TORMAR-29343 format. One record per residue (C-alpha): residue in one letter; x, y, z. Coordinates in Angstrom, 1 decimal, decimal comma, padded with zeros to 4 digits, always signed. Example, Ala and Ser with C-alpha at 12.3 -4.5 7.8 and 13.67 -1.06 7.14 Angstrom:
<pts>
PT;a;+012,3;-004,5;+007,8
PT;s;+013,7;-001,1;+007,1
</pts>
This chain:
<pts>
PT;m;-008,6;-014,1;+013,2
PT;q;-008,3;-014,8;+016,9
PT;s;-004,6;-015,5;+016,4
PT;l;-003,8;-012,2;+014,6
PT;p;-003,7;-010,0;+017,7
PT;s;-000,8;-012,1;+019,1
PT;w;+001,2;-011,4;+015,9
PT;f;+001,1;-007,6;+016,7
PT;t;+001,4;-005,7;+019,9
PT;s;-000,8;-002,8;+018,8
PT;i;-002,6;-001,2;+015,9
PT;d;+000,5;+000,9;+015,3
PT;d;+002,7;-002,3;+015,1
PT;f;+000,1;-003,7;+012,7
PT;r;+000,1;-000,5;+010,6
PT;e;+003,9;-000,5;+010,5
PT;h;+004,0;-004,1;+009,2
PT;l;+001,4;-003,5;+006,6
PT;s;+003,0;-000,3;+005,3
PT;d;+006,1;-002,2;+004,3
PT;p;+005,6;-004,2;+001,0
PT;d;+007,9;-007,0;+002,1
PT;q;+006,3;-007,4;+005,5
PT;r;+002,8;-007,2;+004,0
PT;e;+003,7;-010,1;+001,6
PT;r;+005,0;-012,2;+004,6
PT;l;+001,7;-011,5;+006,4
PT;l;-000,3;-012,6;+003,4
PT;v;+001,7;-015,9;+003,4
PT;q;+001,0;-016,4;+007,1
PT;l;-002,7;-015,7;+006,6
PT;q;-002,7;-018,3;+003,8
PT;q;-001,2;-020,8;+006,2
PT;f;-004,1;-020,1;+008,6
PT;g;-006,6;-020,8;+005,8
PT;f;-007,2;-017,2;+004,7
PT;d;-006,2;-017,2;+001,0
PT;q;-007,0;-014,4;-001,4
PT;e;-010,4;-015,9;-002,1
PT;q;-011,3;-016,2;+001,6
PT;l;-010,2;-012,6;+002,2
PT;t;-012,3;-011,4;-000,7
PT;r;-015,3;-013,2;+000,7
PT;l;-014,6;-011,8;+004,1
PT;r;-014,3;-008,3;+002,7
PT;h;-017,6;-008,7;+000,8
PT;s;-019,4;-010,0;+003,8
PT;f;-018,5;-006,8;+005,7
PT;s;-019,4;-004,6;+002,7
PT;a;-015,7;-003,6;+002,6
PT;d;-015,0;-004,2;-001,1
PT;a;-013,7;-000,6;-001,5
PT;c;-011,5;-000,9;+001,6
PT;d;-007,9;-002,1;+001,9
PT;l;-007,1;-005,4;+003,6
PT;f;-005,5;-003,4;+006,4
PT;d;-008,8;-001,7;+007,1
PT;l;-010,7;-005,0;+007,2
PT;l;-008,2;-006,7;+009,5
PT;a;-007,9;-003,6;+011,7
PT;f;-011,7;-003,5;+012,0
PT;l;-011,9;-007,2;+012,9
PT;v;-008,9;-007,3;+015,3
PT;f;-008,5;-003,8;+016,7
PT;e;-012,1;-002,5;+016,2
PT;q;-010,8;+000,4;+014,1
PT;d;-013,2;+002,2;+011,7
PT;m;-012,8;+001,2;+008,1
PT;i;-012,1;+003,8;+005,4
PT;t;-012,0;+003,2;+001,6
PT;r;-008,9;+003,1;-000,5
PT;h;-010,2;+006,2;-002,2
PT;q;-010,3;+008,1;+001,1
PT;r;-006,7;+006,9;+001,9
PT;a;-005,4;+008,0;-001,5
PT;n;-007,1;+011,4;-001,3
PT;a;-005,7;+011,9;+002,2
PT;v;-002,2;+011,3;+000,9
PT;r;-002,8;+013,6;-002,0
PT;d;-003,7;+016,3;+000,5
PT;q;-000,3;+016,0;+002,2
PT;q;+001,5;+018,5;+000,1
PT;a;+004,6;+018,3;+002,3
PT;f;+005,1;+014,6;+001,2
PT;f;+005,0;+015,5;-002,5
PT;d;+007,1;+018,6;-002,0
PT;q;+010,1;+016,5;-001,1
PT;f;+010,2;+015,3;-004,7
PT;h;+011,4;+018,2;-006,9
PT;n;+010,7;+016,6;-010,3
PT;d;+007,1;+016,8;-011,5
PT;k;+007,4;+013,4;-013,2
PT;a;+008,2;+011,9;-009,8
PT;k;+005,1;+013,5;-008,3
PT;h;+003,0;+012,3;-011,2
PT;f;+004,4;+008,8;-010,8
PT;l;+003,5;+008,7;-007,1
PT;d;+000,0;+010,0;-007,9
PT;f;-000,3;+007,2;-010,6
PT;i;+000,5;+004,6;-007,9
PT;l;-002,2;+006,1;-005,7
PT;s;-004,7;+005,8;-008,6
PT;r;-003,7;+002,2;-009,2
PT;y;-004,1;+001,5;-005,5
PT;e;-007,5;+003,1;-005,5
PT;e;-008,6;+001,0;-008,5
PT;v;-007,0;-002,3;-007,9
PT;g;-006,0;-002,4;-004,2
PT;s;-002,9;-003,2;-002,2
PT;a;-001,7;-005,8;-004,7
PT;e;-000,5;-002,8;-006,7
PT;l;+001,8;-001,9;-003,8
PT;a;+003,8;-005,2;-004,0
PT;r;+007,5;-004,7;-004,6
PT;d;+007,4;-006,9;-007,6
PT;r;+004,8;-004,6;-009,3
PT;l;+007,2;-001,6;-009,3
PT;p;+008,8;-002,3;-012,7
PT;t;+005,4;-002,7;-014,3
PT;l;+004,1;+000,4;-012,6
PT;i;+007,0;+002,3;-013,9
PT;e;+006,3;+001,1;-017,4
PT;l;+002,6;+001,7;-017,2
PT;s;+003,1;+005,2;-016,0
PT;g;+005,2;+006,1;-019,0
PT;l;+008,4;+006,7;-017,1
PT;g;+010,2;+004,1;-019,1
PT;t;+012,6;+001,7;-017,4
PT;i;+013,8;+001,4;-013,8
PT;r;+016,9;+003,3;-014,8
PT;d;+014,8;+006,1;-016,3
PT;a;+012,7;+006,3;-013,1
PT;g;+015,9;+006,4;-011,1
PT;q;+016,9;+009,5;-012,9
PT;v;+013,5;+011,1;-012,3
PT;f;+013,9;+010,5;-008,6
PT;g;+017,4;+012,0;-008,6
PT;g;+019,7;+009,1;-008,7
PT;n;+019,2;+005,4;-009,0
PT;a;+016,6;+002,7;-008,7
PT;g;+017,1;+002,6;-004,9
PT;k;+015,6;+006,1;-004,7
PT;v;+012,6;+004,9;-006,6
PT;l;+012,1;+002,0;-004,2
PT;q;+012,6;+004,4;-001,3
PT;a;+009,9;+006,7;-002,6
PT;f;+007,6;+003,7;-003,3
PT;k;+007,9;+002,6;+000,3
PT;s;+007,6;+006,1;+001,7
PT;l;+004,3;+006,5;-000,3
PT;q;+003,0;+003,3;+001,3
PT;s;+003,9;+004,6;+004,8
PT;q;+001,8;+007,6;+004,0
PT;i;-001,1;+005,5;+002,8
PT;y;-001,2;+003,4;+006,0
PT;m;-000,6;+006,3;+008,4
PT;i;-004,0;+007,8;+007,5
</pts>
């Protein structure tokens, strides 16, 4: 973990990287190259009694001495941001975003990976990516944009 601070200039830089699903995946690959695979990270999380926390919180605690909060606290804080949800005019879109928050609370940040989006759409009952695109007012790109925006909200807490 001593090398991690040199990867990021500040906690805000770290937060920005982890809030983007693609950059988060690259970070996980880099951590693996340094010997921190998923099993090691799980053990580390357990040793700090941080099983209910996001990887972001564990690493921010270790590297930047930030307080840890649980995924549940993060998700509820996002749910309380009515302005975020108000930008989506379709109730199905709002329910889908809340569904993602629930999955994040239950499973963790693995549910926020870009490649999980089609599965999340299906599990939520929205149908296909094309159907979800319609719910979000256009095309699949708008669904991805909302998915990324939700993640920014999660990590800005």
